[in-house]
C-alpha positions as a printed NumPy array, in Angstrom:
array([[ 16.47 ,  -4.282,  22.169],
       [ 19.117,  -1.852,  22.002],
       [ 20.36 ,  -1.909,  25.883],
       [ 19.989,  -6.04 ,  25.587],
       [ 22.451,  -6.099,  22.857],
       [ 24.877,  -3.72 ,  24.527],
       [ 24.473,  -5.499,  27.562],
       [ 24.802,  -8.969,  25.871],
       [ 28.13 ,  -7.479,  24.459],
       [ 29.18 ,  -5.872,  28.268],
       [ 28.624,  -9.476,  29.174],
       [ 30.89 , -10.815,  26.643],
       [ 34.117,  -8.098,  27.339],
       [ 32.978,  -5.144,  25.569],
       [ 33.889,  -1.971,  27.261],
       [ 31.117,   0.656,  26.846],
       [ 32.976,   4.233,  25.225],
       [ 32.189,   8.022,  26.515],
       [ 29.337,   7.949,  23.472],
       [ 27.674,   4.289,  25.02 ],
       [ 27.404,   6.133,  28.697],
       [ 26.032,   9.493,  26.681],
       [ 23.636,   7.501,  25.342],
       [ 22.351,   5.482,  28.585],
       [ 22.197,   9.274,  30.088],
       [ 19.897,  10.675,  27.12 ],
       [ 17.504,   7.689,  27.089],
       [ 14.239,   9.074,  26.335],
       [ 11.526,   8.365,  29.157],
       [  9.51 ,   5.955,  27.568],
       [ 12.736,   3.694,  26.904],
       [ 13.851,   3.717,  30.81 ],
       [ 12.309,   0.168,  31.514],
       [ 14.051,  -1.119,  28.623],
       [ 17.44 ,  -0.122,  30.167],
       [ 17.244,  -0.834,  33.171],
       [ 16.108,  -4.633,  32.091],
       [ 19.721,  -4.078,  29.802],
       [ 21.317,  -3.274,  33.606],
       [ 19.387,  -6.18 ,  35.008],
       [ 21.196,  -8.664,  32.536],
       [ 24.649,  -7.789,  33.607],
       [ 23.839,  -7.742,  36.923],
       [ 22.445, -11.336,  37.366],
       [ 24.811, -12.413,  35.181],
       [ 27.919, -11.525,  38.07 ],
       [ 25.568, -11.38 ,  41.241],
       [ 22.791, -13.91 ,  40.522],
       [ 19.664, -12.026,  42.75 ],
       [ 21.811, -11.894,  45.754],
       [ 21.513,  -8.386,  47.358],
       [ 24.496,  -7.313,  49.771],
       [ 23.336,  -5.377,  52.888],
       [ 25.797,  -2.265,  54.308],
       [ 24.557,  -0.822,  57.702],
       [ 26.585,   2.241,  58.852],
       [ 27.3  ,   3.594,  62.431],
       [ 28.129,   7.498,  62.841],
       [ 30.845,   6.922,  65.029],
       [ 31.898,  10.432,  65.415],
       [ 29.588,  13.763,  64.038],
       [ 29.689,  17.127,  63.295],
       [ 32.34 ,  19.314,  63.671],
       [ 34.127,  19.188,  60.395],
       [ 36.379,  21.516,  58.88 ],
       [ 35.456,  20.911,  55.284],
       [ 32.997,  22.995,  53.347],
       [ 31.454,  20.306,  51.679],
       [ 28.493,  21.905,  49.822],
       [ 26.232,  18.818,  50.58 ],
       [ 27.1  ,  18.205,  53.983],
       [ 24.726,  19.071,  57.633],
       [ 28.385,  17.786,  59.76 ],
       [ 30.382,  20.95 ,  58.074],
       [ 31.117,  23.883,  60.566],
       [ 29.801,  26.023,  57.548],
       [ 26.656,  24.83 ,  57.591],
       [ 23.767,  26.218,  59.598],
       [ 22.214,  23.035,  60.87 ],
       [ 20.733,  21.324,  63.812],
       [ 22.841,  17.779,  64.092],
       [ 24.176,  16.634,  67.138],
       [ 27.308,  16.597,  67.623],
       [ 30.045,  14.298,  69.335],
       [ 33.41 ,  12.808,  69.399],
       [ 34.474,   9.107,  68.326],
       [ 31.995,   6.59 ,  70.624],
       [ 33.142,   4.735,  73.008],
       [ 33.952,   0.612,  72.07 ],
       [ 31.09 ,  -1.056,  73.61 ],
       [ 29.31 ,   1.196,  71.122],
       [ 31.1  ,   0.126,  68.065],
       [ 30.615,  -3.074,  69.419],
       [ 27.374,  -3.147,  69.906],
       [ 25.798,  -2.05 ,  66.38 ],
       [ 28.49 ,  -4.669,  64.884],
       [ 26.193,  -6.801,  67.078],
       [ 22.728,  -5.45 ,  65.837],
       [ 23.901,  -5.761,  61.867],
       [ 24.957,  -9.452,  62.37 ],
       [ 21.706,  -9.719,  64.103],
       [ 20.043,  -7.954,  61.538],
       [ 21.241, -10.063,  58.872],
       [ 24.054,  -7.602,  57.306],
       [ 27.234,  -8.225,  56.02 ],
       [ 29.549,  -5.532,  55.886],
       [ 29.528,  -2.87 ,  58.896],
       [ 30.828,   0.259,  57.86 ],
       [ 32.248,   2.525,  60.459],
       [ 32.17 ,   6.119,  59.79 ],
       [ 33.501,   9.364,  61.461],
       [ 33.252,  13.257,  60.132],
       [ 36.716,  15.285,  59.809],
       [ 38.898,  15.61 ,  57.58 ],
       [ 41.086,  12.578,  58.53 ],
       [ 41.566,  10.611,  62.115],
       [ 44.052,  11.316,  64.521],
       [ 46.702,   8.795,  65.87 ],
       [ 44.675,   8.006,  69.204],
       [ 41.15 ,   7.665,  66.767],
       [ 42.994,   5.274,  64.58 ],
       [ 44.164,   3.193,  67.539],
       [ 40.319,   2.977,  68.955],
       [ 38.846,   1.785,  65.734],
       [ 41.615,  -0.452,  65.262],
       [ 41.047,  -1.921,  68.824],
       [ 37.294,  -2.145,  68.076],
       [ 37.922,  -4.1  ,  64.67 ],
       [ 39.897,  -6.196,  66.303],
       [ 37.183,  -7.188,  69.326],
       [ 34.51 ,  -7.506,  66.446],
       [ 36.561, -10.138,  64.414],
       [ 37.203, -12.059,  67.161],
       [ 33.344, -12.245,  67.697],
       [ 31.838, -12.489,  64.779],
       [ 32.164, -12.961,  61.301],
       [ 31.218,  -9.844,  59.726],
       [ 32.93 ,  -7.345,  56.666],
       [ 34.445,  -4.521,  57.981],
       [ 34.491,  -1.04 ,  56.367],
       [ 36.162,   2.135,  57.769],
       [ 35.435,   5.478,  56.34 ],
       [ 37.445,   7.752,  58.362],
       [ 38.35 ,  10.357,  55.933],
       [ 42.001,  10.943,  54.105],
       [ 44.92 ,   8.333,  55.006],
       [ 48.244,   7.652,  54.305],
       [ 49.573,   4.299,  53.689],
       [ 51.189,   3.513,  56.912],
       [ 47.577,   4.147,  58.722],
       [ 46.055,   2.158,  55.678],
       [ 48.244,  -1.   ,  57.001],
       [ 47.591,  -0.45 ,  60.465],
       [ 43.928,  -0.816,  59.29 ],
       [ 44.846,  -3.975,  57.541],
       [ 46.451,  -5.685,  60.239],
       [ 43.379,  -5.061,  62.261],
       [ 41.295,  -6.251,  60.325],
       [ 39.106,  -3.868,  58.058],
       [ 38.607,  -5.394,  54.71 ],
       [ 37.178,  -2.458,  53.263],
       [ 37.952,   1.613,  53.598],
       [ 35.252,   3.965,  51.66 ],
       [ 36.479,   7.275,  50.456],
       [ 33.998,   8.841,  47.845],
       [ 34.976,  10.548,  44.999],
       [ 31.963,  12.134,  45.43 ],
       [ 31.806,  14.048,  42.448],
       [ 34.21 ,  14.933,  39.297],
       [ 37.672,  16.524,  39.045],
       [ 36.426,  19.009,  36.705],
       [ 33.702,  20.065,  39.567],
       [ 34.983,  19.172,  42.683],
       [ 35.642,  22.572,  43.387],
       [ 32.194,  23.831,  42.862],
       [ 31.335,  20.993,  45.872],
       [ 34.169,  22.131,  48.11 ],
       [ 37.876,  24.208,  47.977],
       [ 39.227,  22.385,  51.551],
       [ 40.91 ,  19.932,  50.065],
       [ 41.632,  18.947,  46.335],
       [ 40.086,  15.855,  44.2  ],
       [ 43.554,  14.49 ,  44.082],
       [ 43.59 ,  13.887,  48.202],
       [ 40.816,  11.84 ,  47.644],
       [ 42.312,   9.419,  44.914],
       [ 45.781,   9.321,  47.133],
       [ 43.497,   8.177,  49.804],
       [ 41.67 ,   5.323,  47.712],
       [ 45.54 ,   4.954,  46.024],
       [ 46.623,   4.185,  49.627],
       [ 44.325,   1.42 ,  50.677],
       [ 44.801,  -0.395,  47.455],
       [ 48.351,  -0.753,  48.269],
       [ 48.235,  -2.091,  52.226],
       [ 45.399,  -4.252,  49.643],
       [ 42.279,  -3.167,  51.737],
       [ 39.578,  -3.478,  49.245],
       [ 38.698,   0.028,  47.903],
       [ 35.126,   1.626,  48.457],
       [ 34.332,   4.942,  46.5  ],
       [ 31.531,   6.637,  45.263],
       [ 29.341,   9.226,  44.103],
       [ 26.632,  11.818,  45.003],
       [ 24.669,  12.737,  42.22 ],
       [ 22.369,  15.896,  41.78 ],
       [ 24.666,  18.149,  42.782],
       [ 24.893,  20.688,  39.862],
       [ 26.852,  18.762,  37.546],
       [ 26.182,  17.469,  34.145],
       [ 26.342,  15.449,  31.856],
       [ 30.143,  14.629,  31.24 ],
       [ 30.781,  15.088,  34.784],
       [ 28.636,  11.939,  35.528],
       [ 30.301,  10.193,  32.7  ],
       [ 33.562,  11.688,  33.91 ],
       [ 32.883,   9.751,  37.663],
       [ 31.86 ,   6.536,  36.057],
       [ 34.964,   6.108,  34.479],
       [ 36.889,   7.259,  37.42 ],
       [ 36.016,   5.042,  39.245],
       [ 36.72 ,   2.126,  36.69 ],
       [ 40.209,   3.831,  35.963],
       [ 40.921,   3.426,  40.556],
       [ 39.23 ,  -0.408,  40.168],
       [ 36.909,   0.469,  43.029],
       [ 35.248,  -2.616,  43.85 ],
       [ 32.27 ,  -0.953,  45.713],
       [ 30.34 ,   2.003,  44.258],
       [ 27.978,   3.379,  46.811],
       [ 25.525,   5.741,  44.373],
       [ 24.243,   8.505,  46.646],
       [ 21.342,  10.98 ,  45.667],
       [ 21.612,  14.443,  46.597],
       [ 19.109,  14.615,  50.055],
       [ 19.503,  18.318,  49.908],
       [ 19.435,  19.502,  54.091],
       [ 18.265,  22.981,  55.026],
       [ 21.23 ,  25.002,  56.403],
       [ 23.867,  23.832,  53.438],
       [ 25.164,  25.422,  50.851],
       [ 23.053,  22.907,  48.212],
       [ 19.838,  22.896,  50.719],
       [ 17.813,  24.233,  47.191],
       [ 19.196,  21.981,  44.656],
       [ 16.608,  19.839,  43.425],
       [ 17.813,  18.501,  40.201],
       [ 16.387,  14.631,  40.196],
       [ 13.246,  12.729,  39.178],
       [ 13.143,   9.016,  40.055],
       [ 13.815,   8.081,  35.953],
       [ 16.898,  10.095,  36.033],
       [ 18.054,   8.332,  38.888],
       [ 17.273,   4.821,  37.567],
       [ 19.831,   6.421,  34.276],
       [ 22.552,   7.156,  36.551],
       [ 22.421,   3.889,  38.199],
       [ 22.241,   2.436,  34.91 ],
       [ 25.538,   3.789,  33.731],
       [ 27.324,   2.879,  36.473],
       [ 26.863,  -0.77 ,  35.937],
       [ 27.152,  -0.441,  32.236],
       [ 30.804,   1.37 ,  32.975],
       [ 31.318,  -1.034,  36.044],
       [ 30.036,  -4.354,  35.148],
       [ 31.629,  -6.586,  37.653],
       [ 31.578,  -4.34 ,  40.595],
       [ 29.326,  -4.158,  43.492],
       [ 27.089,  -1.259,  42.831],
       [ 25.308,   0.128,  46.054],
       [ 21.764,   2.456,  46.062],
       [ 22.629,   4.332,  48.694],
       [ 22.062,   8.072,  50.482],
       [ 18.652,   9.745,  49.34 ],
       [ 17.442,   6.892,  47.276],
       [ 14.171,   7.028,  49.403],
       [ 13.797,  10.733,  48.722],
       [ 14.889,  10.549,  45.041],
       [ 13.698,   7.058,  43.424],
       [ 10.811,   7.169,  45.246],
       [  7.931,   4.51 ,  44.059],
       [ 10.775,   3.477,  41.902],
       [ 13.337,   2.076,  44.427],
       [ 12.62 ,  -1.678,  44.013],
       [ 13.415,  -0.934,  40.17 ],
       [ 17.082,   0.539,  41.7  ],
       [ 17.696,  -3.114,  42.78 ],
       [ 16.937,  -4.851,  39.43 ],
       [ 20.592,  -2.523,  38.73 ],
       [ 22.192,  -2.659,  42.212],
       [ 22.933,  -5.638,  44.404],
       [ 24.004,  -3.928,  47.273],
       [ 22.08 ,  -1.649,  49.534],
       [ 22.023,   0.587,  52.781],
       [ 20.142,  -0.715,  55.262],
       [ 18.705,   1.881,  58.431],
       [ 19.766,   5.536,  58.332],
       [ 22.639,   7.134,  57.377],
       [ 24.552,   9.77 ,  58.775],
       [ 22.284,  13.015,  59.708],
       [ 19.608,  11.908,  57.782],
       [ 16.867,   8.953,  58.487],
       [ 16.606,   5.689,  56.193],
       [ 13.529,   3.979,  55.285],
       [ 12.616,   1.507,  57.941],
       [ 14.637,  -1.727,  57.382],
       [ 11.562,  -3.88 ,  57.469],
       [ 10.358,  -2.093,  54.404],
       [ 13.698,  -2.67 ,  52.651],
       [ 13.838,  -6.79 ,  53.412],
       [  9.588,  -6.921,  52.491],
       [ 11.023,  -4.881,  49.001],
       [ 13.779,  -7.1  ,  48.357],
       [ 12.053, -10.523,  49.231],
       [  9.252,  -8.884,  46.674],
       [ 11.475,  -8.989,  43.8  ],
       [ 12.333, -12.545,  44.522],
       [ 15.481, -12.027,  45.357],
       [ 17.928, -12.907,  48.591],
       [ 19.384, -11.331,  51.043],
       [ 23.455, -12.524,  50.692],
       [ 24.34 , -14.702,  53.561],
       [ 28.259, -14.549,  53.562],
       [ 29.509, -11.039,  52.506],
       [ 33.055, -12.568,  52.149],
       [ 32.096, -14.876,  48.925],
       [ 34.4  , -13.404,  45.395],
       [ 32.717,  -9.931,  45.114],
       [ 31.557, -11.069,  41.337],
       [ 30.376, -14.449,  40.405],
       [ 31.686, -14.628,  37.356],
       [ 34.874, -12.726,  36.96 ]])
């Protein structure tokens, strides 16, 4: 009853404190289901049983000069991935058509690298305009660090959302990467907001962060007012700095998801990268908390077969959201 009561308070306007957040992460294993049930009450209140589908195209792969410890695309990682420059426009359009055919609401155009060149920005804008002329599809771009002028270009082309994850807490940031600063990521999110593009920003958990770091991440994203929050679970890749990291259990993943739901009740919480290897058989419980999911493959790792995702959604009695442009939450 504790978590159900907290959920009702949150629905009625209560804002969780850091003490509440620590209680969530310290939930005993035998009470995890109660925590999930409480989080589901919040999810159901704002989003019903709808599930938002998202699909990624890895539009530019590898050769990234940043030293992010989790990433197989970094030049500092000893990985065997496919490296290629920005794909041509037709490839981006083909991916959008596939997303539409698969009932995906949001198509995510992702590029490796610190930031996109002016030529790459123009190429993405051109592709987005053609997608918008052809189909009703929400477009999310993830192009690294951008400024306000670039964000305005993307907005004019029809980009609806821009993703730039904070990834970890400000205090833990230098343990993960040193080639850019936490504030650089915040500045990109603020530039996106000024251009009136919906901000998407999330985290990767399981990278050696403390419970306090996780709590700081949840409140940082609340402060940044991110509309969509992807919660990624580290999929440790051989050859990366974090290749031997193994801190996550299915129950811990559920507690982290619940943390973000209780702290950011009205926001889209997305079950994201690494869910297959970390939540394992408890993935379906994750959707009682999150209202959004990636289908298909990620950037350099394979996802679960999308037919299995559709079966999971159907088995839960949930339904795929038919219009990604509906109000972000049903009852603001």
